CHARMM-style PDB file with segment names, atoms N, HN, CA, C and O in Angstrom:
ATOM      1  N   MET     1      -5.644  10.203  -4.422  1.00  0.00      PROA
ATOM      2  CA  MET     1      -6.150  11.102  -3.412  1.00  0.00      PROA
ATOM      3  C   MET     1      -5.116  11.318  -2.313  1.00  0.00      PROA
ATOM      4  O   MET     1      -5.009  12.418  -1.772  1.00  0.00      PROA
ATOM      5  N   LEU     2      -4.350  10.268  -1.978  1.00  0.00      PROA
ATOM      6  HN  LEU     2      -4.437   9.374  -2.418  1.00  0.00      PROA
ATOM      7  CA  LEU     2      -3.335  10.430  -0.939  1.00  0.00      PROA
ATOM      8  C   LEU     2      -2.304  11.479  -1.333  1.00  0.00      PROA
ATOM      9  O   LEU     2      -1.920  12.306  -0.506  1.00  0.00      PROA
ATOM     10  N   ALA     3      -1.852  11.460  -2.579  1.00  0.00      PROA
ATOM     11  HN  ALA     3      -2.163  10.789  -3.251  1.00  0.00      PROA
ATOM     12  CA  ALA     3      -0.867  12.438  -3.034  1.00  0.00      PROA
ATOM     13  C   ALA     3      -1.475  13.836  -3.129  1.00  0.00      PROA
ATOM     14  O   ALA     3      -0.841  14.818  -2.744  1.00  0.00      PROA
ATOM     15  N   ALA     4      -2.685  13.925  -3.634  1.00  0.00      PROA
ATOM     16  HN  ALA     4      -3.200  13.128  -3.947  1.00  0.00      PROA
ATOM     17  CA  ALA     4      -3.327  15.230  -3.818  1.00  0.00      PROA
ATOM     18  C   ALA     4      -3.570  15.935  -2.493  1.00  0.00      PROA
ATOM     19  O   ALA     4      -3.434  17.155  -2.399  1.00  0.00      PROA
ATOM     20  N   THR     5      -3.927  15.175  -1.479  1.00  0.00      PROA
ATOM     21  HN  THR     5      -4.037  14.184  -1.555  1.00  0.00      PROA
ATOM     22  CA  THR     5      -4.240  15.778  -0.176  1.00  0.00      PROA
ATOM     23  C   THR     5      -3.077  15.739   0.798  1.00  0.00      PROA
ATOM     24  O   THR     5      -3.134  16.358   1.861  1.00  0.00      PROA
ATOM     25  N   GLU     6      -2.009  15.007   0.438  1.00  0.00      PROA
ATOM     26  HN  GLU     6      -1.963  14.505  -0.426  1.00  0.00      PROA
ATOM     27  CA  GLU     6      -0.870  14.785   1.328  1.00  0.00      PROA
ATOM     28  C   GLU     6      -1.323  14.253   2.689  1.00  0.00      PROA
ATOM     29  O   GLU     6      -0.781  14.624   3.731  1.00  0.00      PROA
ATOM     30  N   ALA     7      -2.328  13.378   2.654  1.00  0.00      PROA
ATOM     31  HN  ALA     7      -2.768  13.077   1.808  1.00  0.00      PROA
ATOM     32  CA  ALA     7      -2.882  12.803   3.878  1.00  0.00      PROA
ATOM     33  C   ALA     7      -1.859  11.894   4.560  1.00  0.00      PROA
ATOM     34  O   ALA     7      -1.037  11.260   3.898  1.00  0.00      PROA
ATOM     35  N   GLU     8      -1.920  11.838   5.877  1.00  0.00      PROA
ATOM     36  HN  GLU     8      -2.588  12.352   6.415  1.00  0.00      PROA
ATOM     37  CA  GLU     8      -1.025  10.978   6.653  1.00  0.00      PROA
ATOM     38  C   GLU     8      -1.658   9.632   6.958  1.00  0.00      PROA
ATOM     39  O   GLU     8      -1.013   8.787   7.579  1.00  0.00      PROA
ATOM     40  N   GLY     9      -2.878   9.408   6.550  1.00  0.00      PROA
ATOM     41  HN  GLY     9      -3.402  10.094   6.046  1.00  0.00      PROA
ATOM     42  CA  GLY     9      -3.554   8.147   6.777  1.00  0.00      PROA
ATOM     43  C   GLY     9      -4.908   8.198   6.119  1.00  0.00      PROA
ATOM     44  O   GLY     9      -5.324   9.263   5.663  1.00  0.00      PROA
ATOM     45  N   PRO    10      -5.586   7.125   6.055  1.00  0.00      PROA
ATOM     46  CA  PRO    10      -5.241   5.808   6.587  1.00  0.00      PROA
ATOM     47  C   PRO    10      -4.267   5.087   5.654  1.00  0.00      PROA
ATOM     48  O   PRO    10      -4.084   5.479   4.502  1.00  0.00      PROA
ATOM     49  N   SER    11      -3.655   4.040   6.168  1.00  0.00      PROA
ATOM     50  HN  SER    11      -3.803   3.721   7.104  1.00  0.00      PROA
ATOM     51  CA  SER    11      -2.802   3.208   5.336  1.00  0.00      PROA
ATOM     52  C   SER    11      -3.642   2.541   4.254  1.00  0.00      PROA
ATOM     53  O   SER    11      -4.821   2.249   4.451  1.00  0.00      PROA
ATOM     54  N   VAL    12      -3.005   2.305   3.098  1.00  0.00      PROA
ATOM     55  HN  VAL    12      -2.047   2.542   2.937  1.00  0.00      PROA
ATOM     56  CA  VAL    12      -3.691   1.707   1.961  1.00  0.00      PROA
ATOM     57  C   VAL    12      -2.831   0.575   1.413  1.00  0.00      PROA
ATOM     58  O   VAL    12      -1.616   0.717   1.272  1.00  0.00      PROA
ATOM     59  N   ILE    13      -3.475  -0.553   1.104  1.00  0.00      PROA
ATOM     60  HN  ILE    13      -4.462  -0.669   1.219  1.00  0.00      PROA
ATOM     61  CA  ILE    13      -2.806  -1.660   0.418  1.00  0.00      PROA
ATOM     62  C   ILE    13      -3.441  -1.755  -0.962  1.00  0.00      PROA
ATOM     63  O   ILE    13      -4.648  -1.956  -1.090  1.00  0.00      PROA
ATOM     64  N   GLN    14      -2.620  -1.608  -1.985  1.00  0.00      PROA
ATOM     65  HN  GLN    14      -1.639  -1.445  -1.881  1.00  0.00      PROA
ATOM     66  CA  GLN    14      -3.081  -1.639  -3.376  1.00  0.00      PROA
ATOM     67  C   GLN    14      -2.642  -2.958  -4.004  1.00  0.00      PROA
ATOM     68  O   GLN    14      -1.446  -3.231  -4.104  1.00  0.00      PROA
ATOM     69  N   LEU    15      -3.606  -3.776  -4.426  1.00  0.00      PROA
ATOM     70  HN  LEU    15      -4.577  -3.554  -4.345  1.00  0.00      PROA
ATOM     71  CA  LEU    15      -3.296  -5.046  -5.082  1.00  0.00      PROA
ATOM     72  C   LEU    15      -3.167  -4.817  -6.580  1.00  0.00      PROA
ATOM     73  O   LEU    15      -4.055  -4.252  -7.219  1.00  0.00      PROA
ATOM     74  N   ARG    16      -2.055  -5.262  -7.120  1.00  0.00      PROA
ATOM     75  HN  ARG    16      -1.333  -5.721  -6.601  1.00  0.00      PROA
ATOM     76  CA  ARG    16      -1.814  -5.137  -8.556  1.00  0.00      PROA
ATOM     77  C   ARG    16      -1.534  -6.534  -9.084  1.00  0.00      PROA
ATOM     78  O   ARG    16      -0.379  -6.930  -9.239  1.00  0.00      PROA
ATOM     79  N   ALA    17      -2.587  -7.268  -9.355  1.00  0.00      PROA
ATOM     80  HN  ALA    17      -3.525  -6.946  -9.228  1.00  0.00      PROA
ATOM     81  CA  ALA    17      -2.444  -8.668  -9.758  1.00  0.00      PROA
ATOM     82  C   ALA    17      -3.474  -9.002 -10.823  1.00  0.00      PROA
ATOM     83  O   ALA    17      -4.541  -8.391 -10.893  1.00  0.00      PROA
ATOM     84  N   GLN    18      -3.137  -9.976 -11.644  1.00  0.00      PROA
ATOM     85  HN  GLN    18      -2.270 -10.472 -11.587  1.00  0.00      PROA
ATOM     86  CA  GLN    18      -4.085 -10.458 -12.643  1.00  0.00      PROA
ATOM     87  C   GLN    18      -5.244 -11.199 -11.984  1.00  0.00      PROA
ATOM     88  O   GLN    18      -6.402 -11.035 -12.368  1.00  0.00      PROA
ATOM     89  N   ASP    19      -4.918 -12.008 -10.994  1.00  0.00      PROA
ATOM     90  HN  ASP    19      -3.977 -12.141 -10.682  1.00  0.00      PROA
ATOM     91  CA  ASP    19      -5.921 -12.801 -10.282  1.00  0.00      PROA
ATOM     92  C   ASP    19      -6.266 -12.103  -8.972  1.00  0.00      PROA
ATOM     93  O   ASP    19      -5.500 -12.161  -8.010  1.00  0.00      PROA
ATOM     94  N   ILE    20      -7.415 -11.446  -8.940  1.00  0.00      PROA
ATOM     95  HN  ILE    20      -8.037 -11.399  -9.722  1.00  0.00      PROA
ATOM     96  CA  ILE    20      -7.834 -10.763  -7.711  1.00  0.00      PROA
ATOM     97  C   ILE    20      -9.007 -11.482  -7.054  1.00  0.00      PROA
ATOM     98  O   ILE    20      -9.808 -10.881  -6.338  1.00  0.00      PROA
ATOM     99  N   SER    21      -9.086 -12.776  -7.315  1.00  0.00      PROA
ATOM    100  HN  SER    21      -8.436 -13.265  -7.896  1.00  0.00      PROA
ATOM    101  CA  SER    21     -10.131 -13.571  -6.670  1.00  0.00      PROA
ATOM    102  C   SER    21      -9.900 -13.549  -5.159  1.00  0.00      PROA
ATOM    103  O   SER    21      -8.763 -13.392  -4.714  1.00  0.00      PROA
ATOM    104  N   PRO    22     -10.950 -13.702  -4.374  1.00  0.00      PROA
ATOM    105  CA  PRO    22     -10.797 -13.666  -2.915  1.00  0.00      PROA
ATOM    106  C   PRO    22      -9.745 -14.631  -2.369  1.00  0.00      PROA
ATOM    107  O   PRO    22      -8.986 -14.264  -1.472  1.00  0.00      PROA
ATOM    108  N   ASP    23      -9.687 -15.840  -2.884  1.00  0.00      PROA
ATOM    109  HN  ASP    23     -10.303 -16.138  -3.613  1.00  0.00      PROA
ATOM    110  CA  ASP    23      -8.704 -16.804  -2.378  1.00  0.00      PROA
ATOM    111  C   ASP    23      -7.277 -16.349  -2.636  1.00  0.00      PROA
ATOM    112  O   ASP    23      -6.424 -16.462  -1.755  1.00  0.00      PROA
ATOM    113  N   HSD    24      -7.004 -15.839  -3.825  1.00  0.00      PROA
ATOM    114  HN  HSD    24      -7.696 -15.747  -4.541  1.00  0.00      PROA
ATOM    115  CA  HSD    24      -5.651 -15.384  -4.157  1.00  0.00      PROA
ATOM    116  C   HSD    24      -5.320 -14.083  -3.419  1.00  0.00      PROA
ATOM    117  O   HSD    24      -4.237 -13.946  -2.852  1.00  0.00      PROA
ATOM    118  N   ALA    25      -6.254 -13.135  -3.429  1.00  0.00      PROA
ATOM    119  HN  ALA    25      -7.134 -13.246  -3.890  1.00  0.00      PROA
ATOM    120  CA  ALA    25      -6.036 -11.852  -2.767  1.00  0.00      PROA
ATOM    121  C   ALA    25      -5.815 -12.040  -1.271  1.00  0.00      PROA
ATOM    122  O   ALA    25      -4.996 -11.346  -0.668  1.00  0.00      PROA
ATOM    123  N   LYS    26      -6.543 -12.974  -0.674  1.00  0.00      PROA
ATOM    124  HN  LYS    26      -7.209 -13.537  -1.164  1.00  0.00      PROA
ATOM    125  CA  LYS    26      -6.410 -13.239   0.766  1.00  0.00      PROA
ATOM    126  C   LYS    26      -4.974 -13.601   1.108  1.00  0.00      PROA
ATOM    127  O   LYS    26      -4.418 -13.081   2.075  1.00  0.00      PROA
ATOM    128  N   ASP    27      -4.369 -14.482   0.330  1.00  0.00      PROA
ATOM    129  HN  ASP    27      -4.820 -14.905  -0.456  1.00  0.00      PROA
ATOM    130  CA  ASP    27      -2.995 -14.905   0.595  1.00  0.00      PROA
ATOM    131  C   ASP    27      -2.017 -13.735   0.471  1.00  0.00      PROA
ATOM    132  O   ASP    27      -1.125 -13.579   1.305  1.00  0.00      PROA
ATOM    133  N   LEU    28      -2.184 -12.916  -0.568  1.00  0.00      PROA
ATOM    134  HN  LEU    28      -2.909 -13.043  -1.246  1.00  0.00      PROA
ATOM    135  CA  LEU    28      -1.313 -11.750  -0.734  1.00  0.00      PROA
ATOM    136  C   LEU    28      -1.470 -10.771   0.431  1.00  0.00      PROA
ATOM    137  O   LEU    28      -0.481 -10.277   0.973  1.00  0.00      PROA
ATOM    138  N   LEU    29      -2.719 -10.495   0.809  1.00  0.00      PROA
ATOM    139  HN  LEU    29      -3.522 -10.896   0.369  1.00  0.00      PROA
ATOM    140  CA  LEU    29      -2.975  -9.531   1.884  1.00  0.00      PROA
ATOM    141  C   LEU    29      -2.460 -10.005   3.239  1.00  0.00      PROA
ATOM    142  O   LEU    29      -1.862  -9.228   3.984  1.00  0.00      PROA
ATOM    143  N   ILE    30      -2.687 -11.252   3.554  1.00  0.00      PROA
ATOM    144  HN  ILE    30      -3.173 -11.883   2.949  1.00  0.00      PROA
ATOM    145  CA  ILE    30      -2.198 -11.775   4.840  1.00  0.00      PROA
ATOM    146  C   ILE    30      -0.682 -11.683   4.913  1.00  0.00      PROA
ATOM    147  O   ILE    30      -0.127 -11.303   5.944  1.00  0.00      PROA
ATOM    148  N   ASN    31      -0.013 -12.029   3.824  1.00  0.00      PROA
ATOM    149  HN  ASN    31      -0.463 -12.338   2.987  1.00  0.00      PROA
ATOM    150  CA  ASN    31       1.444 -11.935   3.778  1.00  0.00      PROA
ATOM    151  C   ASN    31       1.911 -10.496   4.002  1.00  0.00      PROA
ATOM    152  O   ASN    31       2.815 -10.255   4.802  1.00  0.00      PROA
ATOM    153  N   VAL    32       1.300  -9.544   3.301  1.00  0.00      PROA
ATOM    154  HN  VAL    32       0.566  -9.740   2.652  1.00  0.00      PROA
ATOM    155  CA  VAL    32       1.690  -8.137   3.425  1.00  0.00      PROA
ATOM    156  C   VAL    32       1.402  -7.609   4.820  1.00  0.00      PROA
ATOM    157  O   VAL    32       2.240  -6.921   5.403  1.00  0.00      PROA
ATOM    158  N   ILE    33       0.244  -7.915   5.358  1.00  0.00      PROA
ATOM    159  HN  ILE    33      -0.436  -8.473   4.884  1.00  0.00      PROA
ATOM    160  CA  ILE    33      -0.104  -7.436   6.703  1.00  0.00      PROA
ATOM    161  C   ILE    33       0.879  -7.984   7.733  1.00  0.00      PROA
ATOM    162  O   ILE    33       1.309  -7.245   8.619  1.00  0.00      PROA
ATOM    163  N   ASN    34       1.238  -9.241   7.639  1.00  0.00      PROA
ATOM    164  HN  ASN    34       0.889  -9.841   6.919  1.00  0.00      PROA
ATOM    165  CA  ASN    34       2.201  -9.829   8.570  1.00  0.00      PROA
ATOM    166  C   ASN    34       3.584  -9.208   8.424  1.00  0.00      PROA
ATOM    167  O   ASN    34       4.262  -8.969   9.423  1.00  0.00      PROA
ATOM    168  N   ARG    35       4.013  -8.944   7.187  1.00  0.00      PROA
ATOM    169  HN  ARG    35       3.463  -9.138   6.375  1.00  0.00      PROA
ATOM    170  CA  ARG    35       5.351  -8.389   6.948  1.00  0.00      PROA
ATOM    171  C   ARG    35       5.466  -6.925   7.324  1.00  0.00      PROA
ATOM    172  O   ARG    35       6.535  -6.486   7.748  1.00  0.00      PROA
ATOM    173  N   PHE    36       4.395  -6.157   7.180  1.00  0.00      PROA
ATOM    174  HN  PHE    36       3.527  -6.513   6.836  1.00  0.00      PROA
ATOM    175  CA  PHE    36       4.481  -4.700   7.297  1.00  0.00      PROA
ATOM    176  C   PHE    36       3.563  -4.128   8.375  1.00  0.00      PROA
ATOM    177  O   PHE    36       3.116  -2.987   8.254  1.00  0.00      PROA
ATOM    178  N   THR    37       3.274  -4.895   9.421  1.00  0.00      PROA
ATOM    179  HN  THR    37       3.637  -5.822   9.519  1.00  0.00      PROA
ATOM    180  CA  THR    37       2.361  -4.445  10.473  1.00  0.00      PROA
ATOM    181  C   THR    37       2.778  -3.105  11.063  1.00  0.00      PROA
ATOM    182  O   THR    37       1.951  -2.199  11.175  1.00  0.00      PROA
ATOM    183  N   LYS    38       4.035  -2.963  11.441  1.00  0.00      PROA
ATOM    184  HN  LYS    38       4.706  -3.699  11.350  1.00  0.00      PROA
ATOM    185  CA  LYS    38       4.505  -1.706  12.058  1.00  0.00      PROA
ATOM    186  C   LYS    38       4.360  -0.534  11.101  1.00  0.00      PROA
ATOM    187  O   LYS    38       3.968   0.560  11.506  1.00  0.00      PROA
ATOM    188  N   ASN    39       4.679  -0.764   9.822  1.00  0.00      PROA
ATOM    189  HN  ASN    39       4.998  -1.653   9.493  1.00  0.00      PROA
ATOM    190  CA  ASN    39       4.534   0.294   8.827  1.00  0.00      PROA
ATOM    191  C   ASN    39       3.071   0.695   8.665  1.00  0.00      PROA
ATOM    192  O   ASN    39       2.762   1.882   8.566  1.00  0.00      PROA
ATOM    193  N   LEU    40       2.174  -0.282   8.638  1.00  0.00      PROA
ATOM    194  HN  LEU    40       2.425  -1.247   8.719  1.00  0.00      PROA
ATOM    195  CA  LEU    40       0.751  -0.001   8.471  1.00  0.00      PROA
ATOM    196  C   LEU    40       0.219   0.857   9.607  1.00  0.00      PROA
ATOM    197  O   LEU    40      -0.655   1.697   9.391  1.00  0.00      PROA
ATOM    198  N   ILE    41       0.726   0.660  10.793  1.00  0.00      PROA
ATOM    199  HN  ILE    41       1.436  -0.022  10.968  1.00  0.00      PROA
ATOM    200  CA  ILE    41       0.302   1.471  11.936  1.00  0.00      PROA
ATOM    201  C   ILE    41       0.771   2.917  11.772  1.00  0.00      PROA
ATOM    202  O   ILE    41       0.072   3.845  12.179  1.00  0.00      PROA
ATOM    203  N   GLN    42       1.952   3.113  11.178  1.00  0.00      PROA
ATOM    204  HN  GLN    42       2.521   2.360  10.848  1.00  0.00      PROA
ATOM    205  CA  GLN    42       2.515   4.457  11.000  1.00  0.00      PROA
ATOM    206  C   GLN    42       1.832   5.240   9.889  1.00  0.00      PROA
ATOM    207  O   GLN    42       1.772   6.469   9.946  1.00  0.00      PROA
ATOM    208  N   GLY    43       1.319   4.552   8.887  1.00  0.00      PROA
ATOM    209  HN  GLY    43       1.367   3.554   8.841  1.00  0.00      PROA
ATOM    210  CA  GLY    43       0.697   5.199   7.740  1.00  0.00      PROA
ATOM    211  C   GLY    43       1.541   5.031   6.493  1.00  0.00      PROA
ATOM    212  O   GLY    43       2.557   5.706   6.330  1.00  0.00      PROA
ATOM    213  N   VAL    44       1.123   4.130   5.608  1.00  0.00      PROA
ATOM    214  HN  VAL    44       0.297   3.582   5.740  1.00  0.00      PROA
ATOM    215  CA  VAL    44       1.869   3.839   4.388  1.00  0.00      PROA
ATOM    216  C   VAL    44       0.920   3.511   3.245  1.00  0.00      PROA
ATOM    217  O   VAL    44      -0.255   3.206   3.446  1.00  0.00      PROA
ATOM    218  N   LEU    45       1.474   3.583   2.041  1.00  0.00      PROA
ATOM    219  HN  LEU    45       2.429   3.830   1.877  1.00  0.00      PROA
ATOM    220  CA  LEU    45       0.834   3.052   0.848  1.00  0.00      PROA
ATOM    221  C   LEU    45       1.678   1.857   0.431  1.00  0.00      PROA
ATOM    222  O   LEU    45       2.875   2.001   0.179  1.00  0.00      PROA
ATOM    223  N   ILE    46       1.070   0.685   0.357  1.00  0.00      PROA
ATOM    224  HN  ILE    46       0.098   0.568   0.562  1.00  0.00      PROA
ATOM    225  CA  ILE    46       1.778  -0.519  -0.056  1.00  0.00      PROA
ATOM    226  C   ILE    46       1.170  -1.001  -1.368  1.00  0.00      PROA
ATOM    227  O   ILE    46      -0.027  -1.275  -1.447  1.00  0.00      PROA
ATOM    228  N   SER    47       2.010  -1.101  -2.395  1.00  0.00      PROA
ATOM    229  HN  SER    47       2.982  -0.879  -2.332  1.00  0.00      PROA
ATOM    230  CA  SER    47       1.598  -1.677  -3.679  1.00  0.00      PROA
ATOM    231  C   SER    47       2.128  -3.094  -3.734  1.00  0.00      PROA
ATOM    232  O   SER    47       3.318  -3.327  -3.523  1.00  0.00      PROA
ATOM    233  N   VAL    48       1.240  -4.048  -4.020  1.00  0.00      PROA
ATOM    234  HN  VAL    48       0.273  -3.858  -4.192  1.00  0.00      PROA
ATOM    235  CA  VAL    48       1.581  -5.465  -3.960  1.00  0.00      PROA
ATOM    236  C   VAL    48       1.286  -6.124  -5.294  1.00  0.00      PROA
ATOM    237  O   VAL    48       0.216  -5.920  -5.868  1.00  0.00      PROA
ATOM    238  N   ASP    49       2.233  -6.916  -5.793  1.00  0.00      PROA
ATOM    239  HN  ASP    49       3.102  -7.081  -5.328  1.00  0.00      PROA
ATOM    240  CA  ASP    49       1.953  -7.828  -6.897  1.00  0.00      PROA
ATOM    241  C   ASP    49       2.520  -9.188  -6.520  1.00  0.00      PROA
ATOM    242  O   ASP    49       3.013  -9.365  -5.407  1.00  0.00      PROA
ATOM    243  N   GLU    50       2.456 -10.137  -7.420  1.00  0.00      PROA
ATOM    244  HN  GLU    50       2.055  -9.994  -8.324  1.00  0.00      PROA
ATOM    245  CA  GLU    50       2.881 -11.500  -7.093  1.00  0.00      PROA
ATOM    246  C   GLU    50       4.373 -11.604  -6.806  1.00  0.00      PROA
ATOM    247  O   GLU    50       4.803 -12.532  -6.121  1.00  0.00      PROA
ATOM    248  N   GLU    51       5.170 -10.670  -7.318  1.00  0.00      PROA
ATOM    249  HN  GLU    51       4.821  -9.916  -7.874  1.00  0.00      PROA
ATOM    250  CA  GLU    51       6.620 -10.755  -7.194  1.00  0.00      PROA
ATOM    251  C   GLU    51       7.212  -9.880  -6.105  1.00  0.00      PROA
ATOM    252  O   GLU    51       8.233 -10.237  -5.517  1.00  0.00      PROA
ATOM    253  N   LYS    52       6.590  -8.737  -5.822  1.00  0.00      PROA
ATOM    254  HN  LYS    52       5.761  -8.447  -6.300  1.00  0.00      PROA
ATOM    255  CA  LYS    52       7.205  -7.815  -4.862  1.00  0.00      PROA
ATOM    256  C   LYS    52       6.160  -6.912  -4.213  1.00  0.00      PROA
ATOM    257  O   LYS    52       5.002  -6.853  -4.627  1.00  0.00      PROA
ATOM    258  N   SER    53       6.623  -6.214  -3.177  1.00  0.00      PROA
ATOM    259  HN  SER    53       7.563  -6.263  -2.841  1.00  0.00      PROA
ATOM    260  CA  SER    53       5.809  -5.217  -2.505  1.00  0.00      PROA
ATOM    261  C   SER    53       6.625  -3.934  -2.413  1.00  0.00      PROA
ATOM    262  O   SER    53       7.833  -3.969  -2.182  1.00  0.00      PROA
ATOM    263  N   ARG    54       5.955  -2.808  -2.595  1.00  0.00      PROA
ATOM    264  HN  ARG    54       4.974  -2.779  -2.783  1.00  0.00      PROA
ATOM    265  CA  ARG    54       6.615  -1.514  -2.490  1.00  0.00      PROA
ATOM    266  C   ARG    54       5.913  -0.708  -1.413  1.00  0.00      PROA
ATOM    267  O   ARG    54       4.690  -0.574  -1.428  1.00  0.00      PROA
ATOM    268  N   VAL    55       6.693  -0.167  -0.469  1.00  0.00      PROA
ATOM    269  HN  VAL    55       7.687  -0.276  -0.457  1.00  0.00      PROA
ATOM    270  CA  VAL    55       6.141   0.577   0.657  1.00  0.00      PROA
ATOM    271  C   VAL    55       6.563   2.038   0.540  1.00  0.00      PROA
ATOM    272  O   VAL    55       7.745   2.345   0.383  1.00  0.00      PROA
ATOM    273  N   ARG    56       5.578   2.932   0.620  1.00  0.00      PROA
ATOM    274  HN  ARG    56       4.619   2.681   0.748  1.00  0.00      PROA
ATOM    275  CA  ARG    56       5.851   4.369   0.628  1.00  0.00      PROA
ATOM    276  C   ARG    56       5.219   4.970   1.872  1.00  0.00      PROA
ATOM    277  O   ARG    56       4.036   4.757   2.142  1.00  0.00      PROA
ATOM    278  N   LEU    57       6.007   5.722   2.630  1.00  0.00      PROA
ATOM    279  HN  LEU    57       6.968   5.895   2.411  1.00  0.00      PROA
ATOM    280  CA  LEU    57       5.511   6.358   3.845  1.00  0.00      PROA
ATOM    281  C   LEU    57       4.567   7.496   3.497  1.00  0.00      PROA
ATOM    282  O   LEU    57       4.773   8.203   2.510  1.00  0.00      PROA
ATOM    283  N   LEU    58       3.535   7.672   4.307  1.00  0.00      PROA
ATOM    284  HN  LEU    58       3.368   7.098   5.109  1.00  0.00      PROA
ATOM    285  CA  LEU    58       2.630   8.801   4.166  1.00  0.00      PROA
ATOM    286  C   LEU    58       3.113   9.940   5.046  1.00  0.00      PROA
ATOM    287  O   LEU    58       3.711   9.662   6.085  1.00  0.00      PROA
ATOM    288  N   PRO    59       2.897  11.187   4.708  1.00  0.00      PROA
ATOM    289  CA  PRO    59       2.154  11.628   3.535  1.00  0.00      PROA
ATOM    290  C   PRO    59       3.004  11.550   2.270  1.00  0.00      PROA
ATOM    291  O   PRO    59       4.224  11.712   2.313  1.00  0.00      PROA
ATOM    292  N   LEU    60       2.336  11.298   1.138  1.00  0.00      PROA
ATOM    293  HN  LEU    60       1.345  11.166   1.102  1.00  0.00      PROA
ATOM    294  CA  LEU    60       2.995  11.317  -0.155  1.00  0.00      PROA
ATOM    295  C   LEU    60       3.152  12.776  -0.539  1.00  0.00      PROA
ATOM    296  O   LEU    60       2.181  13.532  -0.536  1.00  0.00      PROA
ATOM    297  N   ARG    61       4.349  13.166  -0.862  1.00  0.00      PROA
ATOM    298  HN  ARG    61       5.138  12.552  -0.864  1.00  0.00      PROA
ATOM    299  CA  ARG    61       4.609  14.571  -1.219  1.00  0.00      PROA
ATOM    300  C   ARG    61       4.568  14.740  -2.730  1.00  0.00      PROA
ATOM    301  O   ARG    61       5.181  13.974  -3.474  1.00  0.00      PROA
ATOM    302  N   ARG    62       3.845  15.740  -3.162  1.00  0.00      PROA
ATOM    303  HN  ARG    62       3.347  16.362  -2.558  1.00  0.00      PROA
ATOM    304  CA  ARG    62       3.804  16.069  -4.589  1.00  0.00      PROA
ATOM    305  C   ARG    62       4.939  17.007  -4.910  1.00  0.00      PROA
ATOM    306  O   ARG    62       5.366  17.795  -4.066  1.00  0.00      PROA
ATOM    307  N   ASP    63       5.427  16.924  -6.133  1.00  0.00      PROA
ATOM    308  HN  ASP    63       5.079  16.284  -6.819  1.00  0.00      PROA
ATOM    309  CA  ASP    63       6.454  17.839  -6.605  1.00  0.00      PROA
ATOM    310  C   ASP    63       5.820  19.219  -6.740  1.00  0.00      PROA
ATOM    311  O   ASP    63       4.893  19.395  -7.531  1.00  0.00      PROA
ATOM    312  N   LYS    64       6.295  20.181  -5.997  1.00  0.00      PROA
ATOM    313  HN  LYS    64       7.048  20.039  -5.355  1.00  0.00      PROA
ATOM    314  CA  LYS    64       5.690  21.520  -5.972  1.00  0.00      PROA
ATOM    315  C   LYS    64       5.976  22.318  -7.241  1.00  0.00      PROA
ATOM    316  O   LYS    64       5.445  23.418  -7.394  1.00  0.00      PROA
ATOM    317  N   THR    65       6.805  21.795  -8.166  1.00  0.00      PROA
ATOM    318  HN  THR    65       7.236  20.902  -8.042  1.00  0.00      PROA
ATOM    319  CA  THR    65       7.122  22.541  -9.383  1.00  0.00      PROA
ATOM    320  C   THR    65       6.075  22.322 -10.472  1.00  0.00      PROA
ATOM    321  O   THR    65       6.174  22.923 -11.541  1.00  0.00      PROA
ATOM    322  N   GLU    66       5.075  21.475 -10.226  1.00  0.00      PROA
ATOM    323  HN  GLU    66       4.994  20.986  -9.357  1.00  0.00      PROA
ATOM    324  CA  GLU    66       4.044  21.196 -11.248  1.00  0.00      PROA
ATOM    325  C   GLU    66       3.111  22.366 -11.423  1.00  0.00      PROA
ATOM    326  OT1 GLU    66       2.190  22.304 -12.237  1.00  0.00      PROA
TER     327      GLU     66
END
């Protein structure tokens, strides 16, 4: 939806993990929120897995040639 609407917010954190239990997810989310607080305020999409995090600034731009 963020790409389709080119919305500038709200920020979104996407968890991409095998274990999405509350205890495990809590640790991942707290880490990401602490690391990317300034980005989250600006408007971003953050994809998180156990090994890395990827941050994309909003709005997400679609390729206009589609």
